[in-house]
C-alpha positions as CSV (number, residue, x, y, z in Angstrom):
1,M,-40.7,-42.8,57.3
2,N,-39.7,-39.7,55.4
3,S,-38.3,-36.9,57.4
4,P,-38.5,-33.4,56.2
5,I,-35.4,-32.1,54.6
6,E,-34.0,-29.0,56.2
7,P,-33.1,-26.3,53.7
8,E,-29.4,-25.4,53.7
9,T,-28.7,-22.1,55.1
10,A,-26.2,-19.9,53.4
11,P,-23.3,-19.0,55.5
12,A,-23.3,-15.5,56.7
13,T,-21.1,-13.4,54.5
14,S,-19.8,-9.9,54.7
15,R,-20.7,-7.5,51.9
16,R,-17.1,-6.3,51.9
17,R,-15.3,-7.7,48.9
18,T,-11.8,-6.9,50.0
19,P,-10.2,-7.1,53.5
20,R,-9.5,-3.9,55.4
21,T,-5.8,-3.3,55.9
22,E,-3.8,-0.6,57.6
23,L,-2.3,0.4,54.2
24,G,-5.8,0.5,52.7
25,Q,-7.0,2.7,55.6
26,R,-4.2,5.2,55.0
27,V,-4.9,5.3,51.3
28,R,-8.6,5.8,52.0
29,Q,-7.9,8.7,54.4
30,Q,-5.4,10.4,52.1
31,F,-8.0,10.1,49.2
32,A,-10.7,11.5,51.5
33,R,-8.5,14.5,52.5
34,N,-7.6,15.2,48.9
35,V,-11.2,15.1,47.6
36,R,-12.4,17.3,50.5
37,Q,-9.6,19.9,50.1
38,L,-9.8,20.1,46.3
39,R,-13.6,20.4,46.5
40,A,-13.3,23.2,49.1
41,R,-10.6,25.0,47.0
42,K,-12.9,24.9,44.0
43,G,-15.7,26.4,46.1
44,M,-17.9,23.4,45.5
45,T,-20.4,21.9,48.0
46,Q,-20.7,18.2,48.3
47,F,-24.0,18.4,46.4
48,D,-22.2,20.3,43.5
49,L,-19.4,17.7,43.4
50,A,-21.9,14.8,43.5
51,R,-24.0,16.2,40.7
52,S,-21.0,17.0,38.5
53,A,-19.6,13.5,39.1
54,G,-22.9,11.7,38.7
55,L,-22.9,10.4,42.3
56,G,-25.1,10.8,45.3
57,R,-24.3,13.5,47.9
58,S,-24.3,11.1,50.8
59,F,-21.9,8.8,48.9
60,V,-19.5,11.8,48.4
61,S,-19.9,12.5,52.1
62,Q,-19.0,8.9,53.0
63,I,-16.0,9.1,50.7
64,E,-14.8,12.4,52.2
65,R,-14.9,10.8,55.7
66,G,-13.0,7.7,54.5
67,R,-15.9,5.4,55.2
68,F,-16.2,4.0,51.7
69,S,-13.6,2.9,49.2
70,A,-14.0,4.3,45.8
71,S,-13.9,2.2,42.6
72,L,-11.6,3.3,39.7
73,D,-14.7,4.6,37.9
74,T,-15.7,6.7,40.9
75,I,-12.1,8.1,41.2
76,A,-12.2,9.0,37.5
77,A,-15.6,10.7,37.9
78,L,-14.5,12.7,40.9
79,A,-11.2,13.7,39.2
80,T,-13.1,14.8,36.1
81,A,-15.6,16.8,38.2
82,L,-12.7,18.5,40.1
83,G,-10.7,19.1,37.0
84,V,-7.6,17.2,38.1
85,P,-5.8,14.0,37.1
86,P,-7.0,11.0,39.1
87,S,-3.4,10.4,40.4
88,L,-3.7,13.7,42.3
89,L,-6.5,12.3,44.4
90,L,-4.3,9.5,45.6
91,T,-1.1,11.3,46.4
């Protein structure tokens, strides 16, 4: 007798590609503070910054709250939109 073959179920995986660490959290928070402060000094809204950087406003909001990590491309886009070198956003 043939028994039905159960399909393999894929293991549950997290969408996060890198682990969260204490150092990573501190870097994310510093980056968030710098983006928020520079944006405010330039008199830009989140919408203005997002449009200038080619990002979504809610994504900028999440970055400013330290909820999302930014890729190198995103850091470069934000730095360009703010008129500062990318290193300034991380220090």
